[in-house]
N, C-alpha and C positions, 0 to 999 in steps of 0.2 A: 389410557394409552401410555406405554412405556417409551422412554427416550434414552437412547444410548449416549455414551459420553462423546461430546463433540469437541474436537481439537482442531487446531489450525492445519493439521496434516490429514484430516479425515477424508477430504475429497479424493486424495490419491492413495489412501490405504493407511495402515497402521504405522508404517515407516515413512518419514518425510523423504521423498526423492531428492536427489542432490540439486537439480535445478531449482526446485521449489524452496529448498533450504536456503540457497543463495538469494532467491527473491525475497525470502522472509527477512533478510537483513534490511531491505529497503524501508518498510514502515518503521522499523526500530531506529534506523539512522535518521529518518524524517522527524520522528518524535523527539529524539535527542537534540537535533539541530534546531528545530523550530522553537524549542524551549529557550534557546539563546538569542533569538532574533530581537526581542525587545531590548535587551541589554546592549546588543550590537548597535541597534538603531540609535539609542541614546548616546553611545560613544561616538558614532559617526556624525550625528547632528552637532554635538559639542565640538568635534574636530573641524567640521565645516564652518561653524561660527567663529572658532578661534582662528582658522585660516583666513577668514574674511577680515579680521582685525589686523593680521600681520602682513597681508599682501599690500604691496606698494602700487599694484595695478588696479585702478578703480573698477575696470571691467571684471576682473577676476574676483575682486572683493565683493562686488555686487552679486555675481553669480553664486559665490560661495555662501553669502548671507541668505539669499533667497532659497537655495537648496537646503541649508540647515533649518530655516524656518518651516519650509514645506515638510521636511521629515518630522520635525517636532509636532507640527499641527496634525499630521496624517500618519502617525506611527502605526495605527491599526491597519490602514490601507496597505502600507508597505509590508506589514506582517503577513497579510493575506497573500499578496503577490509573491513575496519571497517563499512562503510555505508551499505554494503551488509549484513554483519553479524548482525548489529542492526536490519535491516528490517526483517531478517530471525528469529532472536530470539524473537522479539516482536510479530511476527505473530504466532510463535510456542506457546508462553506463552498465547496469547489470545485464540488460538484454544483449548489449554489445559483447560483453565478456562471455556470455553463454553461446552466442551465435557465430562469433568470429574466432575461428580456431587459430588462424595464422597470426603470429605476433606482429609481424610487420604491417599486416592489414589493419590490425587493431590500432596500432599507433597512428597509421595514416588516417583512420576514421576519427581518432581523437583530435588530430590536428585540424581535420576538416570542421569538426564541431567548433573549435576555437575561432576559426575564421568567420563563423557566423556572427560573432559579437564585434567584429571589426576592430579589435584592439591593435592589430598590426599597423593599421593606418595611423594610429596615435603613438606609435613607437613605444608601446608599453610591454612588449614581450619580455624585455630584460627585467623590468620591474616585477612582473608576475613570476618569472623564473626565480628571482632572488627571494621573494616572499615565500613562494612554495618551498624552496630549498630550506629556508629557515624553519618553516613549520615541520618539514620532514625531519630535520635534525632534532628539533625539540621532542618529536614523538617517534624517534627512530625505532625504539624497541617495540612499541605497539604496532607500527606499520610492518616491521619485519615479521612479527608473529601473525598478523592478519594476512600478509602475503602468503605465508606458509600454509595457513589453514585454508585459504581460498584455493591455492594450487592443489592441495590435497583433495578438497571438495570437488574440483573440476578434473581430477585425475591427470594433472599436468606435473611435469618435473619441477618447473619454477614459475613464478609469477612476478613480474617486475612492478615497481611502483607506478609506472606509466599505464599499467593495465588495471590497477586497483580502482574500483568504482568510487571509492571514498578518499581518493588522493586530494591533496590541497587544491590543485588546479580546478577540480570539479566544484569545490565550494566557492572559489573565486569567480568562476564563470557564472554560477547560479546567481551570486550576489550582483554581478554586473548586469546580467540580463534582467534581473528583477528591478534594478535601478532604472534601466532604460525604459521599462514598461511603466515605472512609477512616476518619473519626472518627465513631463512633456518638453522641457527645455533641453534640446540636444546638446547645447554647449556645456551644460553642467557635467556631462559624462567625462570630460577631460579631467575633472577634479577628483573623480572617484578612485581611479587606480592608484594615485600617489597616497591616498588615505587608507588603502587596504593593507594596513601594516599589522604586524603581529600583535601590537598592543591594542588595536582596535578590533581585530577579527575575533572569530569564535575561538574558544578553547577546545581544540580537537582531542586532547588527551583523554578526557572522560568519555567522549563519544567512541573513540577507537577502543578504549578499554571495555566498554559495554558491548561493542560488536564482538570482540574477542571472547568475552564471557558468555555471550549468547551461543556462539559456536561451541565453546567448551561444554555448555550445558546440553547441547545436542550431540555430544560425543565426538566432536571434530578435534582431533589432536589434543586431548586434555593434558597428556604428558608430552609436551611439544617436541623436545629434542629427540627422545627415544622413538616416538611415533613417526617423526619425520625421517629418521634414519631408516626405519623399516620401510616407509612409503617410498623412499628413493630407491631402495634395493628392489622392491616389487615393480616400480616403474621401469627400471632398467630391464628387468626380466620380460615385462610386457613389450617393450620396444624390440627386444631381440625376437620375441615370438612373431610380432608384426612383420619384421623384416623377413623371417622365414616364410611367411605366408603371402608376401607381397605379390609374387608373380601369379599365384592362384587367384588372388582377389582382384587382379587387374582384368579378369574376364567376368563380364556380368552374366545375368541369368539367361541372356540370349546368346552367350558366347562372344559378345562384343566387348572391346576394351572399354573400361570405365576410367574415370578420372582419379579414382582412389578407392579406398575400402567402401563397400556399400553398407548402408545402415542395416543392422541386424533385423529390425522390425520389418523394413521394406523387403529384405531378402526372405524372411520367414513367410511373409504374406504372399509374395510372388511364388515362392516354392510351393506353398499350399495350393494356390489357385492353379498351378501348372502340374500338379501331381507330384511335386518334389523331385529331387535327384540326389543321389548319394555323393559324398565327398570324393569317393574313388572315381566316380564317373567324371567329375569335374577335373580331377587330376589327369585322367586319361585324355580328356579333351585338351588340356593345356599342353600335354606332351606331343599331341598329334601335329603334323606339319600344317601351317596356316589354319590353325584351329578356328580362330575367330572368323575368318573369311568363309570357311566351308561349312560352318555349323548350321544345321537346320533349326528353325524355331520350334519350340515345344508347342503343346496344344494350348498354352496360355495365349489367349488372343490379345494382341497388342492394341492399345487405344487406337481407334480409327477403323478397326476391322469389324465394323457394325454389321456388314452384310452377312458374314458368317453366322453371327448370332441371330439375326432376323430370320434367316432361312433354316434355323435349326428346328428339330421336332419339338423340343421343349418350349421354345419361344412361341411356336404356333399353338401348342396345346395350352399354354398359359392364357393366351387371348381367348381361345374357345372356352376354357374352364371358367374364366372370369365372367363370361356372358351366359353361362349355363344356368339352368334352374337348380341343378345340384349345388352349385356354389352359393346361390342365394339362400337355399335351404340350410346349408351348413352354417352360413353366417347368422341366420335367424335362430338356429338351435343352439349356438354357442352360449354357454352360461356366462362367460366373462367376455373374451374376444376370441375370434377364430384365428389361430396362429398358423404361420407358414409351415411350421414343423408338423402341424396336424394335417395340412393339405398335401404333404409329400406323398402319402399313400395313393392319392389320386393322380400323381404325376410321375410315379416311379418308373413307368415304362419308357419315359422319354428322357430321363436325366443322364443316362449313360454312366461312364466312369471317369470322365475327364474334367475339364474346367467347369462345365455346366453343373456337374454334381457337387464340386467343391464350392462353387458360387452359391448354390442352393443351401448347402450345409452351413456355410459361413453366415449367410443372411438369416437363416432360420435361428441360429444362435444369437445374432444381433437383435432380432425382433423379440425373441424370448427374454433377453436381458432388459429391453426397454419395457416390456409388459410386466416384468417383475418389479419395476420401480414404483414403490408405493406412494411416491410424491406426485405422480402424474394422475390427475383425476380420471375416473372411469370414462366420462364422455369423450375425452381427448384420446384415450387409448382406443376407443371404438373407431375414431377417425383414422388414427394411425394404422389400425388393422386393415382398413380399406385400401391403404397405400401399399400393402405388402407385395401384391403381384405387380403393380406398376413399377415399384422400386426394384424388384427382382429383374424385370425386363430391362430397366435402365442399366442395372449392373451388368447384365449380359451384353448389352450393346457397348457399354463404356466401362472398362475395368478401372478407369481413373476414379470411379465412385469410391473405391476402397482406399485410394491414396491421396485424395484431395479433400481437405476439410471443407472447402468452399464449393464442393460439387452441389449443384442446385437441388438434387434429390435429397442429399443429406441435410442441406440447409432447411428444406421444408420440414423434415422430421424434427430437427432441432428447434425450429421456430414454434411448432405446435407444442413441443415439450416445455420450452422455456417460458412461454406465456400462458400455459395451461392454468396456473393458479389464479390468473387475472379474471377467469370466468366468474361472473356473479351468480352464486348459488340461488339467490332469491329469484333471479330471472330465468334460471335454467337454460333451456335451449332457445329461449327468446332473447338471450343476451346477444347484442350486435356482434361482439367479438366471436362468439361461438358460431353464429350464422355465417360470418365471413370465413372462418376456418372451414366450416362444412361446405360452403359454396366452392371453395378452391379445391378441397379434397375430392368432391364429386366431379369436378371438371377433369382432374387428373385421371380419376377412375374411368370416366366415360370417354375421354378424348385421347389419352396417351397410347401411342403405338410405337413410334420410332424417334420422334423429335424430342430430344432432351431439352430443347429451348422452352417447351411447355412448362417444365418445372421452374425455369427462370421467371416466366410470366406470372405464375401463381405466387411465387415467393415475393416478387415485387409488389403484387397487389396486396398480399397480406402485410408486408412491411409498411406499405403506405398507410394502410388502415391503422396499424399499431402506432405509427408516428403521429397521426392525427390524435389518437387517443391520449398519447403521452403528452402532446402539446397542450391539450385541454387540461390534463392532470397537473401539468406544470403551472398553468395559470391559476388553478385553484390553490396551489401551494405557495403562491407569492406571499400572502399574508403570514402563514406559519413560518416561512423561511425568514422573513424580516424580523419576526418576533424572536426566532431562535438566534439570529445574528446579534440582536440587541442583548440577549441573555448571555451569549458567549463573550460579547464585548465587555459586559460587566464582570464576567468571571475572570477574563484576562486582566482587566483593570484591578480586580481584587487581588489577584496573584502578585501583580507588580507592586501594589500598595503594601501588601503584607511583607514583601521582600524589603521594601524601603524601610519599613518600621523595624523589621528584624535586624537589619544591618546596624541600626542605632542602639537598640536595646540589648543586643547580643553580648556586648562587652561587660554588662553588669554595672556600668558606671552611672546609669541614669537613675535618678531618685525613684524609689519604689512606686509612689502614687502616680508619678508622671509616666512611668513605664506601663502601668495598668491603663492609664488614660490613652496612651498612644495605641496600645494593642486593641482596646475595646472601642475607642471613639475615633481616633485620628485615622485608623485604617479605613473607616467608612468615608471620612473626608477625602483621603487620597483616592479611594475608589471612584468617588464622584468626580474628582478633578480629572483623573485619567479617562473617564467615560466621556466627558464633555470637551476634551482637549482639542478636538477638531473644530468645534465652534468657538471655544475660548482658549486659544493657544497658550495664554499666560497662566492659566489656572493651576497647572501642575507645579510650575516654578514657584508660584505664590504659596501653595499649600506646603511644599517641601521647605521653603524658606521659613514659613511660620513655625513649622515643627522644629527646625534646627534652632530658631531663635528661642523657642520655649525651652528646649534642652539647655541652651547656653545660659538662659536667665536663671536657672536653678543651680548652676554650678557656683562653688565658693568664689567670692570676690574679695581678694586679700588687700588690694590697694584702694586708696580713695578714688583714684582715677577710674578704676573698674566699676566701683559702686556708682559713681556719677554717670557713667555710660549706661548702667542698668536703669537708673532713674530716668534718663533721657529717652531710652528706647522702649521702656515698659508700656506707656500708653498705646503706642502703635501696635506692639505685639498683642496686647489684650484686645484691641479693637479687631485685629485680623482673626484672633481666636474666636471671638464672639460671632463675627460674620460667618465663618465657616461652620461653626456649631449650629447656628440658626438654619443654615442651608440643609443640614442633615436632620433638622427638626429634633434636636436634643434639648428638650425644654423642661425636664422633670427636676425634682429636688436634688438629684445626684449632680446636676450641673452647678447648682448653687453651692453644694458642699465642695465640689472640685475647686471652684474659684476661691472659696474660703481657705482651703488648704494651700492653694497657690499663693494667696496673699500672705499667709503666715510664713510660708517658706521664704518669700522675698523679704519680709520684714526681718526674719532671723539672719538673713545674709547681710542686710544693711546694718543691723545692730551688732554684729560680731566685732570683737576687738580688732583695732587696726595695728599696723606695724608689728606683726608677729616676729618673734625672733627666728633665726634660721632653724634652730632646734625644733621649735614648735611647728614651723612650716613643714619640716621633715616628718614630724609625728603625724600631722594631719594627712600628708601625702600617703604615708604608710597605712594609716587607718582607712583611707579611701580605697587604696589598692586591696586591702584585706577584705573590706566589705564587698568590693566588686568581685573578687575571687569567690567569696562565699555565695554571692548571688548567682554567679555563673554555674557553680556546682549545684545549687538548688534548682536552677532551670534545667540543667542536664538531667538531674534525678527525676524531676517532674516529667520531662519528655520521655525518659526511659519507662517510667511507670505508666504513662499514657499509652505508649507503644505496646507495653506488655498486656494491658487491659483491653486494648483495641481488638476488634474482631479479626479473625485470621485473614491474612492478605489473600487476595484472589490469585490462584496459581497462574504462572506466567503463560501457560498454554492458552488460557481463556482470554487473557489480555491480548495475546498475539492474534487470536481468532477475531476479536472485535476490531483490532487495528487494521486487519486485512479485508474487512468487509467492503464490498464495492457496490455502487449504485446498481439497482436492478435485481439484486439477489433476493430470493424469497426465503422467509423463515417461518417456522411454526413456534408460536408462543403458547405455553400452557398457563392459563389464568388460575387464580386461586380456587375457582369453582371447577377446576379440571377441564374447563372448556378450552378447545384449541382454536387459537386465533391465527389465521394465515395472513401474513403481511409481506409487503415488498419494501425494500429500502429505497426510498425516493430521493433522499438528500443527506449529505454528510457535511457538517460544518467545517470551515477551514482548519480549525484546530483538532478536528475529529473528537470533539467533546460532546457533541449533540448529534443525534440521528433522528430523522423524520421518516416514519413508515406510513404507508397507505395500504388499505385492504382492497379486495375486489370491488367493494362499494367505494368508488374513487373519491366521493365527496367527503369521506371520513379520513382523518389522519391524526397521528399523535407523535409526540417527540419523546425521546428517552435519552438520558445522559449515558456517557460511556461507562461509569462505574456501575450503574444499574443494569446495563446490558451485559457487562462482564459477569455480574453476579447471577443474572438469569442463565447464562451459559454454564457457570460453575455449578448451579443447582439443577442442571438438566431441564430447565424450563424453557430453553430456547434450542432450536435445532435448525441447521441450514438444510434447505431442500436442494437435492442434487438434481438439477434440471438442465444445466448447460452441457453442451458437447455429449449428448447421450449416445450418439452413434460412435463417437470416438471411444467412449468408455466401453460400450458394448463390443466393439471390435477388439480392443485390447484384452478384455476378459475372455473373448473367444480364442484369441491367439494364445493365451496362457494355457489353454487346454490342448493345443496342438503340439505334438512331439517335435522337438528341434534337434535334428540329427547333426547339423553343422555348427550350431552355436549353443552347446549345452550350458555354458557358463554365462549366458547373457545377463548383464546387470539389469536389475529391475528398474533402475533409473532410466535405462534406455527405452523403456516402454511407456514412459510417462505421457507423452503427447504425440500421437501419430502424425499430426500435422507438422509439428516441429521436426520430427525425426525423418520425415520423407521430403523435406523441403528441397 
């Protein structure tokens, strides 16, 4: 089986639509922000402890000390809460920017969001404004560029900092909400705002720079100034065109005044269902006296005019045809599934030329599109085929079927499609999920006549069954999830430990054998300390202090006083070293050799001549600086060589694909034996470094790391199954083949999501 190239934009076509491109910034911003949470937590915890020592108020000092200790002991818990909050707030701000067109309304919404965290009651608005402003000034250039690119992406003339989804206030709000969820002590919240200072907060500059670069890579204003000048000119031209057409567009498809321009997708769909009308006819309508009041409705049946549909010849013939022997024979003879487009020849005498014909045409294309979807298993396609006539009858009764994503008839088709891979092939039609699907489909086929509520009933029944299945699956995943959380916790601890060591050895001033020891052994010690810090809060501080003491102990000691201090502190340093090394079970001969080298180093320090002349001290300092510089160059060259010999990096598009995967999505994996394994994403770790998948055999699950998953996509061994919103997609594809007389230049981005565009 061949697999086409899967990218983060594939679900909507080869070109990323503008709303999805904007939404694509959210996982990137989350990833970049989450990477700084641990360092921020450490700074905040230290600031809280320092504040407790400085405060003259015993109550405040106690609150601050407890808060600082809580954060130090439970840094991973805060990490998880904050990462979830950042993802939520970035998504909310992005959705707000996409859905709220009016600037004043957007600002009003933003203010409403802030009121949720109740900072006004604590008189902290001024503090937040001051800190936000300071951050804005520090990153003014990046924010200006990002605002321009976002306004270009949204086809707006300008975008203010107050509308930017990644403005400083959003970060501050997320951190405060995360703290409120983290610390059960409500009184500690009054301490947080004064500590959200620039020196403690995140460094937004690299985050904004990466967001800008991502948009540049997608072709959004790569040459900012020139592109923006052209964009402004085009924007002004479009505004002028809209003003010219404003009066015409104030009359809707029924000749009634609308609140503004109608959405082109909605217009196109309504025009098709009503038989369309020319632009000249609309202009004539506009020029006629009292046009809106005297206009007669077209043959497009308004929602609620079910009586006309029920009494039509087509509606009656559909019911008779569905019960006929001929229909049962055709269904039985169908090689794949019997399609509505194939049934049309038996209904031709009743379709007429108006809305009924267009409804039948459109639904025929919709079902043809669904049946072409290779990701839907054949048994479920057979069930969907049984629904064709009932759904056509529902669409004739209620035209909102085409305009409402949550229409119950559409939801039923989407449910069958979305959960079709969950059918257990080993059980076949004995699978309880299949039997539940079949039972509800048969009920619709046998009972539906006029009551749309029947679709609601069967959807609720099917959703209830699926919810019980997923609850049972979730219980089975508890053990794998806990294992994955421990694994991710260790990984995060290792990242932090590696960073702590890198800070100290990066200067090149650490003795070579100590540097090797720290990188190979003490990183493991620090990883262990960070892993157990919730149970043993002092472990990290002790491990770091032991490391710093070791580095201090091998530095030259020029004065007698320094050497005496070394001799006094050395027994305790060696004892702590041995304790930690035993905990990581380093017991081989290398440990003996390390301590022998360490003893020789200490002896050479103590035996070195005392009272060196200033000239000799200067020579020693210069030699040390030269050695450090050489070591830095060696390390840089080694890093560059390692990077050059490393495997080619995974292309960004596949990294983006993995970062945007959501729970519930189905994938096909091609195993080394060329066997295709169909799996469902059941859980994503807080850091999005581990993914747990289940198959239709729900008792089986496996986890895979983000790098391995990215590699699978890049090697075309993983493919996303397109199973969500199948009716939406089919409608949009059908609309693409309908000539558009009035909106020839309709932007493809406007047809991304029919539910969004017709809201």
